[in-house]
N, CA, C and O atoms as CSV, one atom per row, in Angstrom:
chain,resi,resn,atom,element,x,y,z
A,1,MET,N,N,13.311,27.511,43.327
A,1,MET,CA,C,12.979,27.332,44.726
A,1,MET,C,C,11.617,27.938,45.009
A,1,MET,O,O,11.185,28.871,44.331
A,2,ARG,N,N,10.949,27.402,46.013
A,2,ARG,CA,C,9.576,27.769,46.286
A,2,ARG,C,C,9.448,28.524,47.601
A,2,ARG,O,O,8.384,28.492,48.220
A,3,HIS,N,N,10.476,29.186,48.032
A,3,HIS,CA,C,10.428,29.863,49.320
A,3,HIS,C,C,9.403,30.987,49.312
A,3,HIS,O,O,9.302,31.740,48.343
A,4,ARG,N,N,8.655,31.092,50.382
A,4,ARG,CA,C,7.696,32.172,50.630
A,4,ARG,C,C,6.624,32.304,49.549
A,4,ARG,O,O,6.097,33.395,49.330
A,5,VAL,N,N,6.305,31.215,48.881
A,5,VAL,CA,C,5.242,31.216,47.883
A,5,VAL,C,C,4.046,30.508,48.502
A,5,VAL,O,O,4.115,29.319,48.814
A,6,LYS,N,N,2.946,31.241,48.680
A,6,LYS,CA,C,1.761,30.652,49.298
A,6,LYS,C,C,0.628,30.621,48.293
A,6,LYS,O,O,0.469,31.543,47.493
A,7,GLY,N,N,-0.150,29.568,48.337
A,7,GLY,CA,C,-1.338,29.496,47.512
A,7,GLY,C,C,-1.077,28.910,46.140
A,7,GLY,O,O,0.066,28.728,45.721
A,8,LYS,N,N,-2.161,28.622,45.460
A,8,LYS,CA,C,-2.118,28.063,44.110
A,8,LYS,C,C,-2.667,29.086,43.128
A,8,LYS,O,O,-3.464,29.948,43.499
A,9,LYS,N,N,-2.242,28.987,41.883
A,9,LYS,CA,C,-2.727,29.920,40.866
A,9,LYS,C,C,-4.061,29.479,40.271
A,9,LYS,O,O,-4.796,30.306,39.732
A,10,LEU,N,N,-4.378,28.210,40.360
A,10,LEU,CA,C,-5.637,27.651,39.879
A,10,LEU,C,C,-5.886,27.934,38.396
A,10,LEU,O,O,-7.035,27.948,37.955
A,11,GLY,N,N,-4.826,28.158,37.632
A,11,GLY,CA,C,-4.948,28.332,36.192
A,11,GLY,C,C,-5.690,29.581,35.770
A,11,GLY,O,O,-6.296,29.607,34.699
A,12,ARG,N,N,-5.653,30.622,36.595
A,12,ARG,CA,C,-6.397,31.842,36.303
A,12,ARG,C,C,-5.539,33.061,36.579
A,12,ARG,O,O,-4.608,32.998,37.382
A,13,PRO,N,N,-5.843,34.176,35.918
A,13,PRO,CA,C,-5.169,35.431,36.273
A,13,PRO,C,C,-5.522,35.830,37.713
A,13,PRO,O,O,-6.518,35.366,38.267
A,14,THR,N,N,-4.712,36.676,38.294
A,14,THR,CA,C,-4.860,37.029,39.702
A,14,THR,C,C,-6.243,37.579,40.027
A,14,THR,O,O,-6.862,37.148,41.000
A,15,GLU,N,N,-6.732,38.516,39.238
A,15,GLU,CA,C,-8.029,39.133,39.535
A,15,GLU,C,C,-9.165,38.118,39.459
A,15,GLU,O,O,-10.060,38.116,40.305
A,16,HIS,N,N,-9.128,37.264,38.450
A,16,HIS,CA,C,-10.168,36.240,38.303
A,16,HIS,C,C,-10.109,35.249,39.459
A,16,HIS,O,O,-11.143,34.863,40.004
A,17,ARG,N,N,-8.905,34.840,39.831
A,17,ARG,CA,C,-8.731,33.892,40.930
A,17,ARG,C,C,-9.253,34.465,42.243
A,17,ARG,O,O,-9.969,33.787,42.980
A,18,MET,N,N,-8.893,35.716,42.534
A,18,MET,CA,C,-9.325,36.319,43.797
A,18,MET,C,C,-10.841,36.502,43.832
A,18,MET,O,O,-11.462,36.269,44.870
A,19,LEU,N,N,-11.443,36.911,42.725
A,19,LEU,CA,C,-12.893,37.082,42.697
A,19,LEU,C,C,-13.599,35.734,42.830
A,19,LEU,O,O,-14.629,35.636,43.497
A,20,MET,N,N,-13.051,34.697,42.198
A,20,MET,CA,C,-13.636,33.368,42.316
A,20,MET,C,C,-13.602,32.890,43.769
A,20,MET,O,O,-14.587,32.349,44.270
A,21,LEU,N,N,-12.468,33.090,44.443
A,21,LEU,CA,C,-12.356,32.677,45.840
A,21,LEU,C,C,-13.265,33.504,46.740
A,21,LEU,O,O,-13.853,32.972,47.681
A,22,ARG,N,N,-13.386,34.804,46.460
A,22,ARG,CA,C,-14.287,35.650,47.244
A,22,ARG,C,C,-15.732,35.180,47.090
A,22,ARG,O,O,-16.486,35.148,48.063
A,23,ASN,N,N,-16.115,34.815,45.863
A,23,ASN,CA,C,-17.471,34.308,45.639
A,23,ASN,C,C,-17.691,32.976,46.345
A,23,ASN,O,O,-18.771,32.732,46.884
A,24,LEU,N,N,-16.681,32.114,46.347
A,24,LEU,CA,C,-16.800,30.840,47.055
A,24,LEU,C,C,-16.946,31.057,48.557
A,24,LEU,O,O,-17.742,30.378,49.206
A,25,VAL,N,N,-16.184,31.998,49.113
A,25,VAL,CA,C,-16.295,32.297,50.547
A,25,VAL,C,C,-17.686,32.839,50.857
A,25,VAL,O,O,-18.291,32.460,51.860
A,26,THR,N,N,-18.193,33.720,50.005
A,26,THR,CA,C,-19.533,34.276,50.213
A,26,THR,C,C,-20.581,33.166,50.203
A,26,THR,O,O,-21.473,33.149,51.051
A,27,ASP,N,N,-20.477,32.241,49.250
A,27,ASP,CA,C,-21.430,31.130,49.188
A,27,ASP,C,C,-21.301,30.214,50.398
A,27,ASP,O,O,-22.306,29.728,50.917
A,28,LEU,N,N,-20.077,29.976,50.851
A,28,LEU,CA,C,-19.871,29.138,52.029
A,28,LEU,C,C,-20.512,29.762,53.261
A,28,LEU,O,O,-21.161,29.065,54.040
A,29,MET,N,N,-20.338,31.059,53.444
A,29,MET,CA,C,-20.915,31.725,54.609
A,29,MET,C,C,-22.444,31.784,54.517
A,29,MET,O,O,-23.133,31.773,55.537
A,30,GLU,N,N,-22.965,31.845,53.290
A,30,GLU,CA,C,-24.419,31.912,53.121
A,30,GLU,C,C,-25.076,30.554,53.353
A,30,GLU,O,O,-26.089,30.466,54.047
A,31,HIS,N,N,-24.504,29.495,52.776
A,31,HIS,CA,C,-25.154,28.188,52.791
A,31,HIS,C,C,-24.568,27.215,53.814
A,31,HIS,O,O,-25.218,26.224,54.148
A,32,GLY,N,N,-23.375,27.464,54.313
A,32,GLY,CA,C,-22.773,26.565,55.288
A,32,GLY,C,C,-21.898,25.490,54.678
A,32,GLY,O,O,-21.065,24.908,55.373
A,33,LYS,N,N,-22.066,25.210,53.385
A,33,LYS,CA,C,-21.195,24.245,52.712
A,33,LYS,C,C,-21.171,24.530,51.224
A,33,LYS,O,O,-22.099,25.123,50.674
A,34,VAL,N,N,-20.080,24.093,50.571
A,34,VAL,CA,C,-19.870,24.320,49.145
A,34,VAL,C,C,-19.196,23.081,48.574
A,34,VAL,O,O,-18.310,22.508,49.208
A,35,VAL,N,N,-19.612,22.663,47.374
A,35,VAL,CA,C,-18.953,21.563,46.665
A,35,VAL,C,C,-18.139,22.172,45.535
A,35,VAL,O,O,-18.673,22.906,44.702
A,36,THR,N,N,-16.842,21.866,45.506
A,36,THR,CA,C,-15.950,22.414,44.483
A,36,THR,C,C,-14.785,21.447,44.283
A,36,THR,O,O,-14.727,20.407,44.939
A,37,THR,N,N,-13.863,21.779,43.389
A,37,THR,CA,C,-12.715,20.902,43.171
A,37,THR,C,C,-11.788,20.951,44.385
A,37,THR,O,O,-11.866,21.873,45.197
A,38,ILE,N,N,-10.924,19.970,44.499
A,38,ILE,CA,C,-10.065,19.866,45.677
A,38,ILE,C,C,-9.092,21.036,45.761
A,38,ILE,O,O,-8.878,21.578,46.845
A,39,ALA,N,N,-8.499,21.436,44.637
A,39,ALA,CA,C,-7.544,22.548,44.661
A,39,ALA,C,C,-8.230,23.836,45.111
A,39,ALA,O,O,-7.689,24.576,45.933
A,40,ARG,N,N,-9.423,24.104,44.572
A,40,ARG,CA,C,-10.165,25.295,44.991
A,40,ARG,C,C,-10.574,25.185,46.453
A,40,ARG,O,O,-10.549,26.173,47.187
A,41,ALA,N,N,-10.949,23.987,46.873
A,41,ALA,CA,C,-11.404,23.786,48.249
A,41,ALA,C,C,-10.293,24.086,49.249
A,41,ALA,O,O,-10.548,24.668,50.303
A,42,LYS,N,N,-9.068,23.697,48.927
A,42,LYS,CA,C,-7.952,23.959,49.840
A,42,LYS,C,C,-7.697,25.452,49.981
A,42,LYS,O,O,-7.434,25.936,51.082
A,43,GLU,N,N,-7.773,26.185,48.875
A,43,GLU,CA,C,-7.592,27.637,48.941
A,43,GLU,C,C,-8.776,28.298,49.640
A,43,GLU,O,O,-8.600,29.254,50.396
A,44,LEU,N,N,-9.973,27.791,49.389
A,44,LEU,CA,C,-11.174,28.327,50.027
A,44,LEU,C,C,-11.101,28.165,51.534
A,44,LEU,O,O,-11.481,29.072,52.275
A,45,LYS,N,N,-10.621,27.029,51.992
A,45,LYS,CA,C,-10.524,26.762,53.432
A,45,LYS,C,C,-9.617,27.786,54.110
A,45,LYS,O,O,-9.945,28.292,55.183
A,46,ARG,N,N,-8.486,28.090,53.493
A,46,ARG,CA,C,-7.564,29.084,54.056
A,46,ARG,C,C,-8.227,30.450,54.178
A,46,ARG,O,O,-8.130,31.107,55.214
A,47,LEU,N,N,-8.900,30.869,53.111
A,47,LEU,CA,C,-9.501,32.198,53.088
A,47,LEU,C,C,-10.714,32.284,54.017
A,47,LEU,O,O,-10.916,33.306,54.672
A,48,ALA,N,N,-11.516,31.230,54.080
A,48,ALA,CA,C,-12.708,31.239,54.935
A,48,ALA,C,C,-12.321,31.319,56.412
A,48,ALA,O,O,-12.976,32.019,57.184
A,49,ASP,N,N,-11.268,30.612,56.808
A,49,ASP,CA,C,-10.814,30.697,58.199
A,49,ASP,C,C,-10.356,32.113,58.535
A,49,ASP,O,O,-10.593,32.596,59.642
A,50,LYS,N,N,-9.707,32.775,57.592
A,50,LYS,CA,C,-9.273,34.152,57.828
A,50,LYS,C,C,-10.469,35.089,57.972
A,50,LYS,O,O,-10.449,35.997,58.802
A,51,VAL,N,N,-11.510,34.873,57.168
A,51,VAL,CA,C,-12.699,35.726,57.240
A,51,VAL,C,C,-13.372,35.594,58.606
A,51,VAL,O,O,-13.754,36.598,59.208
A,52,ILE,N,N,-13.517,34.373,59.091
A,52,ILE,CA,C,-14.167,34.176,60.393
A,52,ILE,C,C,-13.318,34.763,61.502
A,52,ILE,O,O,-13.857,35.346,62.443
A,53,THR,N,N,-12.002,34.622,61.416
A,53,THR,CA,C,-11.123,35.214,62.423
A,53,THR,C,C,-11.254,36.731,62.421
A,53,THR,O,O,-11.271,37.348,63.486
A,54,LYS,N,N,-11.347,37.339,61.247
A,54,LYS,CA,C,-11.535,38.792,61.185
A,54,LYS,C,C,-12.883,39.191,61.756
A,54,LYS,O,O,-13.014,40.272,62.331
A,55,GLY,N,N,-13.881,38.344,61.611
A,55,GLY,CA,C,-15.205,38.629,62.149
A,55,GLY,C,C,-15.280,38.544,63.659
A,55,GLY,O,O,-16.246,39.020,64.255
A,56,LYS,N,N,-14.276,37.944,64.293
A,56,LYS,CA,C,-14.276,37.786,65.749
A,56,LYS,C,C,-13.701,38.988,66.493
A,56,LYS,O,O,-13.634,38.966,67.722
A,57,GLN,N,N,-13.287,40.030,65.788
A,57,GLN,CA,C,-12.686,41.197,66.433
A,57,GLN,C,C,-13.683,41.874,67.368
A,57,GLN,O,O,-14.894,41.793,67.161
A,58,GLN,N,N,-13.166,42.541,68.397
A,58,GLN,CA,C,-14.020,43.235,69.362
A,58,GLN,C,C,-14.725,44.431,68.736
A,58,GLN,O,O,-15.905,44.664,69.000
A,59,ASP,N,N,-14.023,45.176,67.922
A,59,ASP,CA,C,-14.598,46.351,67.269
A,59,ASP,C,C,-15.440,45.881,66.082
A,59,ASP,O,O,-14.899,45.471,65.055
A,60,LYS,N,N,-16.760,45.941,66.227
A,60,LYS,CA,C,-17.662,45.401,65.206
A,60,LYS,C,C,-17.573,46.158,63.883
A,60,LYS,O,O,-17.678,45.553,62.816
A,61,VAL,N,N,-17.381,47.474,63.944
A,61,VAL,CA,C,-17.303,48.255,62.708
A,61,VAL,C,C,-16.073,47.841,61.907
A,61,VAL,O,O,-16.155,47.648,60.694
A,62,LYS,N,N,-14.934,47.706,62.583
A,62,LYS,CA,C,-13.712,47.276,61.900
A,62,LYS,C,C,-13.859,45.844,61.393
A,62,LYS,O,O,-13.384,45.516,60.305
A,63,ALA,N,N,-14.513,44.995,62.177
A,63,ALA,CA,C,-14.713,43.614,61.759
A,63,ALA,C,C,-15.536,43.550,60.477
A,63,ALA,O,O,-15.207,42.792,59.565
A,64,ILE,N,N,-16.607,44.344,60.402
A,64,ILE,CA,C,-17.444,44.343,59.204
A,64,ILE,C,C,-16.657,44.862,58.007
A,64,ILE,O,O,-16.777,44.325,56.906
A,65,ARG,N,N,-15.857,45.899,58.214
A,65,ARG,CA,C,-15.035,46.428,57.119
A,65,ARG,C,C,-14.038,45.389,56.625
A,65,ARG,O,O,-13.865,45.208,55.420
A,66,ASP,N,N,-13.380,44.702,57.567
A,66,ASP,CA,C,-12.389,43.695,57.184
A,66,ASP,C,C,-13.038,42.523,56.447
A,66,ASP,O,O,-12.482,42.009,55.476
A,67,VAL,N,N,-14.211,42.106,56.911
A,67,VAL,CA,C,-14.907,40.998,56.253
A,67,VAL,C,C,-15.393,41.429,54.871
A,67,VAL,O,O,-15.334,40.645,53.923
A,68,LEU,N,N,-15.874,42.669,54.749
A,68,LEU,CA,C,-16.342,43.167,53.452
A,68,LEU,C,C,-15.218,43.288,52.430
A,68,LEU,O,O,-15.485,43.332,51.229
A,69,ALA,N,N,-13.974,43.341,52.879
A,69,ALA,CA,C,-12.849,43.373,51.949
A,69,ALA,C,C,-12.738,42.052,51.191
A,69,ALA,O,O,-12.138,42.003,50.118
A,70,ILE,N,N,-13.313,40.978,51.744
A,70,ILE,CA,C,-13.240,39.665,51.111
A,70,ILE,C,C,-14.611,39.208,50.622
A,70,ILE,O,O,-14.750,38.796,49.470
A,71,VAL,N,N,-15.615,39.276,51.479
A,71,VAL,CA,C,-16.960,38.826,51.123
A,71,VAL,C,C,-17.589,39.843,50.177
A,71,VAL,O,O,-17.377,41.046,50.330
A,72,THR,N,N,-18.361,39.369,49.203
A,72,THR,CA,C,-18.878,40.259,48.165
A,72,THR,C,C,-20.245,40.852,48.472
A,72,THR,O,O,-20.704,41.728,47.738
A,73,ARG,N,N,-20.910,40.406,49.531
A,73,ARG,CA,C,-22.242,40.925,49.849
A,73,ARG,C,C,-22.293,41.444,51.279
A,73,ARG,O,O,-21.776,40.811,52.200
A,74,LYS,N,N,-22.920,42.598,51.453
A,74,LYS,CA,C,-22.968,43.247,52.759
A,74,LYS,C,C,-23.781,42.429,53.764
A,74,LYS,O,O,-23.399,42.348,54.932
A,75,ASP,N,N,-24.894,41.822,53.336
A,75,ASP,CA,C,-25.716,41.051,54.270
A,75,ASP,C,C,-24.966,39.824,54.785
A,75,ASP,O,O,-25.153,39.425,55.935
A,76,ILE,N,N,-24.132,39.230,53.958
A,76,ILE,CA,C,-23.334,38.080,54.397
A,76,ILE,C,C,-22.241,38.535,55.360
A,76,ILE,O,O,-21.907,37.810,56.297
A,77,ALA,N,N,-21.679,39.721,55.144
A,77,ALA,CA,C,-20.671,40.247,56.071
A,77,ALA,C,C,-21.279,40.450,57.453
A,77,ALA,O,O,-20.659,40.108,58.460
A,78,TYR,N,N,-22.488,41.004,57.509
A,78,TYR,CA,C,-23.168,41.168,58.797
A,78,TYR,C,C,-23.461,39.810,59.430
A,78,TYR,O,O,-23.358,39.655,60.647
A,79,LYS,N,N,-23.827,38.829,58.608
A,79,LYS,CA,C,-24.094,37.485,59.120
A,79,LYS,C,C,-22.834,36.876,59.724
A,79,LYS,O,O,-22.892,36.234,60.773
A,80,VAL,N,N,-21.692,37.079,59.063
A,80,VAL,CA,C,-20.427,36.550,59.584
A,80,VAL,C,C,-20.118,37.168,60.939
A,80,VAL,O,O,-19.779,36.456,61.884
A,81,VAL,N,N,-20.234,38.489,61.042
A,81,VAL,CA,C,-19.848,39.183,62.273
A,81,VAL,C,C,-20.840,38.922,63.401
A,81,VAL,O,O,-20.432,38.735,64.547
A,82,ASN,N,N,-22.142,38.907,63.095
A,82,ASN,CA,C,-23.155,38.818,64.147
A,82,ASN,C,C,-23.606,37.405,64.482
A,82,ASN,O,O,-24.054,37.164,65.603
A,83,GLU,N,N,-23.505,36.455,63.544
A,83,GLU,CA,C,-24.006,35.110,63.793
A,83,GLU,C,C,-22.915,34.039,63.779
A,83,GLU,O,O,-22.821,33.236,64.707
A,84,ILE,N,N,-22.092,34.027,62.732
A,84,ILE,CA,C,-21.135,32.929,62.561
A,84,ILE,C,C,-19.946,33.063,63.506
A,84,ILE,O,O,-19.615,32.112,64.215
A,85,ALA,N,N,-19.300,34.223,63.530
A,85,ALA,CA,C,-18.093,34.401,64.342
A,85,ALA,C,C,-18.338,34.202,65.840
A,85,ALA,O,O,-17.494,33.591,66.495
A,86,PRO,N,N,-19.449,34.684,66.424
A,86,PRO,CA,C,-19.652,34.450,67.864
A,86,PRO,C,C,-19.770,32.974,68.239
A,86,PRO,O,O,-19.471,32.605,69.375
A,87,LYS,N,N,-20.201,32.125,67.303
A,87,LYS,CA,C,-20.283,30.690,67.591
A,87,LYS,C,C,-18.904,30.094,67.861
A,87,LYS,O,O,-18.769,29.125,68.609
A,88,TYR,N,N,-17.879,30.690,67.239
A,88,TYR,CA,C,-16.525,30.158,67.356
A,88,TYR,C,C,-15.660,31.012,68.281
A,88,TYR,O,O,-14.443,31.066,68.107
A,89,ALA,N,N,-16.264,31.669,69.248
A,89,ALA,CA,C,-15.519,32.568,70.136
A,89,ALA,C,C,-14.457,31.817,70.938
A,89,ALA,O,O,-13.396,32.371,71.227
A,90,ASN,N,N,-14.728,30.566,71.299
A,90,ASN,CA,C,-13.790,29.789,72.114
A,90,ASN,C,C,-12.865,28.917,71.274
A,90,ASN,O,O,-12.100,28.124,71.823
A,91,ARG,N,N,-12.923,29.049,69.970
A,91,ARG,CA,C,-12.136,28.195,69.086
A,91,ARG,C,C,-11.096,29.042,68.367
A,91,ARG,O,O,-11.418,30.098,67.822
A,92,ASN,N,N,-9.865,28.587,68.366
A,92,ASN,CA,C,-8.778,29.314,67.712
A,92,ASN,C,C,-8.431,28.653,66.385
A,92,ASN,O,O,-7.493,27.861,66.308
A,93,GLY,N,N,-9.175,28.974,65.358
A,93,GLY,CA,C,-8.899,28.432,64.038
A,93,GLY,C,C,-9.585,27.105,63.802
A,93,GLY,O,O,-10.199,26.537,64.705
A,94,GLY,N,N,-9.473,26.618,62.578
A,94,GLY,CA,C,-10.077,25.343,62.218
A,94,GLY,C,C,-11.590,25.416,62.162
A,94,GLY,O,O,-12.275,24.530,62.671
A,95,TYR,N,N,-12.116,26.466,61.548
A,95,TYR,CA,C,-13.562,26.659,61.505
A,95,TYR,C,C,-14.204,25.902,60.354
A,95,TYR,O,O,-15.426,25.752,60.324
A,96,THR,N,N,-13.412,25.426,59.414
A,96,THR,CA,C,-13.952,24.736,58.249
A,96,THR,C,C,-13.389,23.327,58.157
A,96,THR,O,O,-12.325,23.024,58.697
A,97,ARG,N,N,-14.127,22.477,57.463
A,97,ARG,CA,C,-13.747,21.078,57.283
A,97,ARG,C,C,-13.769,20.777,55.794
A,97,ARG,O,O,-14.666,21.231,55.084
A,98,LEU,N,N,-12.795,20.020,55.316
A,98,LEU,CA,C,-12.706,19.635,53.909
A,98,LEU,C,C,-12.892,18.126,53.817
A,98,LEU,O,O,-12.108,17.368,54.387
A,99,LEU,N,N,-13.920,17.691,53.108
A,99,LEU,CA,C,-14.191,16.269,52.923
A,99,LEU,C,C,-14.093,15.927,51.440
A,99,LEU,O,O,-14.748,16.563,50.614
A,100,HIS,N,N,-13.288,14.935,51.096
A,100,HIS,CA,C,-13.220,14.485,49.707
A,100,HIS,C,C,-14.555,13.843,49.360
A,100,HIS,O,O,-15.089,13.045,50.130
A,101,TYR,N,N,-15.094,14.199,48.184
A,101,TYR,CA,C,-16.480,13.852,47.895
A,101,TYR,C,C,-16.612,12.850,46.755
A,101,TYR,O,O,-16.846,11.670,47.013
A,102,ASP,N,N,-16.472,13.271,45.533
A,102,ASP,CA,C,-16.763,12.424,44.387
A,102,ASP,C,C,-16.013,12.969,43.180
A,102,ASP,O,O,-15.190,13.876,43.314
A,103,PHE,N,N,-16.290,12.428,42.017
A,103,PHE,CA,C,-15.706,12.926,40.783
A,103,PHE,C,C,-16.788,13.641,39.982
A,103,PHE,O,O,-17.915,13.158,39.877
A,104,ARG,N,N,-16.441,14.785,39.423
A,104,ARG,CA,C,-17.394,15.566,38.646
A,104,ARG,C,C,-17.724,14.826,37.354
A,104,ARG,O,O,-16.847,14.215,36.744
A,105,LYS,N,N,-18.983,14.880,36.937
A,105,LYS,CA,C,-19.419,14.122,35.763
A,105,LYS,C,C,-18.760,14.596,34.474
A,105,LYS,O,O,-18.349,13.768,33.662
A,106,GLY,N,N,-18.650,15.887,34.268
A,106,GLY,CA,C,-18.174,16.415,32.995
A,106,GLY,C,C,-16.742,16.055,32.668
A,106,GLY,O,O,-16.452,15.626,31.551
A,107,ASP,N,N,-15.835,16.221,33.627
A,107,ASP,CA,C,-14.418,16.012,33.343
A,107,ASP,C,C,-13.730,15.098,34.355
A,107,ASP,O,O,-12.505,14.973,34.343
A,108,ALA,N,N,-14.497,14.467,35.220
A,108,ALA,CA,C,-13.977,13.536,36.232
A,108,ALA,C,C,-12.978,14.189,37.175
A,108,ALA,O,O,-12.078,13.527,37.693
A,109,ALA,N,N,-13.139,15.491,37.395
A,109,ALA,CA,C,-12.268,16.181,38.350
A,109,ALA,C,C,-12.683,15.787,39.764
A,109,ALA,O,O,-13.876,15.753,40.064
A,110,PRO,N,N,-11.725,15.488,40.635
A,110,PRO,CA,C,-12.085,15.141,42.015
A,110,PRO,C,C,-12.657,16.359,42.740
A,110,PRO,O,O,-12.099,17.454,42.666
A,111,THR,N,N,-13.767,16.160,43.435
A,111,THR,CA,C,-14.414,17.266,44.133
A,111,THR,C,C,-14.345,17.050,45.635
A,111,THR,O,O,-14.065,15.953,46.116
A,112,ALA,N,N,-14.606,18.122,46.354
A,112,ALA,CA,C,-14.587,18.080,47.810
A,112,ALA,C,C,-15.695,18.975,48.339
A,112,ALA,O,O,-16.145,19.896,47.656
A,113,ILE,N,N,-16.128,18.697,49.556
A,113,ILE,CA,C,-17.105,19.534,50.242
A,113,ILE,C,C,-16.356,20.325,51.301
A,113,ILE,O,O,-15.631,19.756,52.117
A,114,VAL,N,N,-16.535,21.633,51.286
A,114,VAL,CA,C,-16.009,22.489,52.348
A,114,VAL,C,C,-17.208,22.928,53.165
A,114,VAL,O,O,-18.154,23.504,52.626
A,115,MET,N,N,-17.174,22.658,54.466
A,115,MET,CA,C,-18.299,23.022,55.324
A,115,MET,C,C,-17.801,23.657,56.610
A,115,MET,O,O,-16.670,23.433,57.041
A,116,LEU,N,N,-18.663,24.445,57.204
A,116,LEU,CA,C,-18.340,25.038,58.493
A,116,LEU,C,C,-18.457,23.967,59.559
A,116,LEU,O,O,-19.402,23.178,59.547
A,117,VAL,N,N,-17.508,23.931,60.480
A,117,VAL,CA,C,-17.520,22.974,61.576
A,117,VAL,C,C,-18.573,23.418,62.578
A,117,VAL,O,O,-18.712,24.609,62.858
A,118,GLU,N,N,-19.313,22.456,63.117
A,118,GLU,CA,C,-20.294,22.800,64.149
A,118,GLU,C,C,-19.558,23.252,65.406
A,118,GLU,O,O,-18.527,22.680,65.759
A,119,PRO,N,N,-20.080,24.278,66.085
A,119,PRO,CA,C,-19.439,24.722,67.326
A,119,PRO,C,C,-19.473,23.609,68.368
A,119,PRO,O,O,-20.314,22.713,68.305
A,120,ASP,N,N,-18.554,23.674,69.322
A,120,ASP,CA,C,-18.469,22.645,70.354
A,120,ASP,C,C,-19.746,22.621,71.184
A,120,ASP,O,O,-20.170,23.647,71.716
A,121,VAL,N,N,-20.357,21.436,71.291
A,121,VAL,CA,C,-21.616,21.300,72.021
A,121,VAL,C,C,-21.367,21.328,73.521
A,121,VAL,O,O,-22.197,21.846,74.269
A,122,LYS,N,N,-20.245,20.783,73.977
A,122,LYS,CA,C,-19.952,20.732,75.407
A,122,LYS,C,C,-19.874,22.127,76.010
A,122,LYS,O,O,-20.424,22.381,77.082
A,123,GLU,N,N,-19.194,23.020,75.322
A,123,GLU,CA,C,-19.017,24.370,75.853
A,123,GLU,C,C,-20.341,25.113,75.921
A,123,GLU,O,O,-20.593,25.839,76.883
A,124,THR,N,N,-21.191,24.943,74.913
A,124,THR,CA,C,-22.471,25.643,74.936
A,124,THR,C,C,-23.377,25.064,76.014
A,124,THR,O,O,-24.144,25.803,76.631
A,125,ALA,N,N,-23.303,23.747,76.256
A,125,ALA,CA,C,-24.108,23.139,77.314
A,125,ALA,C,C,-23.655,23.633,78.685
A,125,ALA,O,O,-24.480,23.877,79.565
A,126,GLU,N,N,-22.341,23.779,78.865
A,126,GLU,CA,C,-21.824,24.288,80.137
A,126,GLU,C,C,-22.244,25.737,80.353
A,126,GLU,O,O,-22.586,26.124,81.470
A,127,GLU,N,N,-22.220,26.537,79.295
A,127,GLU,CA,C,-22.622,27.940,79.416
A,127,GLU,C,C,-24.099,28.048,79.776
A,127,GLU,O,O,-24.475,28.910,80.570
A,128,GLN,N,N,-24.942,27.189,79.209
A,128,GLN,CA,C,-26.365,27.230,79.512
A,128,GLN,C,C,-26.623,26.830,80.958
A,128,GLN,O,O,-27.484,27.413,81.617
A,129,SER,N,N,-25.884,25.838,81.458
A,129,SER,CA,C,-26.079,25.423,82.848
A,129,SER,C,C,-25.615,26.511,83.817
A,129,SER,O,O,-26.187,26.654,84.898
A,130,GLN,N,N,-24.590,27.277,83.449
A,130,GLN,CA,C,-24.124,28.365,84.307
A,130,GLN,C,C,-25.120,29.516,84.330
A,130,GLN,O,O,-25.252,30.196,85.347
A,131,GLU,N,N,-25.825,29.745,83.217
A,131,GLU,CA,C,-26.806,30.824,83.163
A,131,GLU,C,C,-27.997,30.531,84.056
A,131,GLU,O,O,-28.593,31.453,84.612
A,132,GLN,N,N,-28.352,29.268,84.202
A,132,GLN,CA,C,-29.521,28.906,85.011
A,132,GLN,C,C,-29.123,28.881,86.454
A,132,GLN,O,O,-29.953,28.599,87.318
């Protein structure tokens, strides 16, 4: 039975799998999109949404600490807390998008693009009109 089992093993030991996912999240936050296999992309999407949610906390010091527990670089953690998370202040989850892409040349593995969703344009336009 598969009760209470979350996530995939991705054919790797636990430490290797977690470090690989942490590196993928760091690259996603740095570049805005990542191309990887579909299985990795699904796990990456789960973890990236959690990182952005942790970055939205009111206490900035705690938010940076929580993000640094997953992201491998301090400058990217600051970027998540100060730039990325405030864009999604009015959004409750669903910060990333998974698009099926192509097949990898070497082994024909199906790949996908994981990208950050653009913040809602309507809400930002309304906020700008209220400021004026």
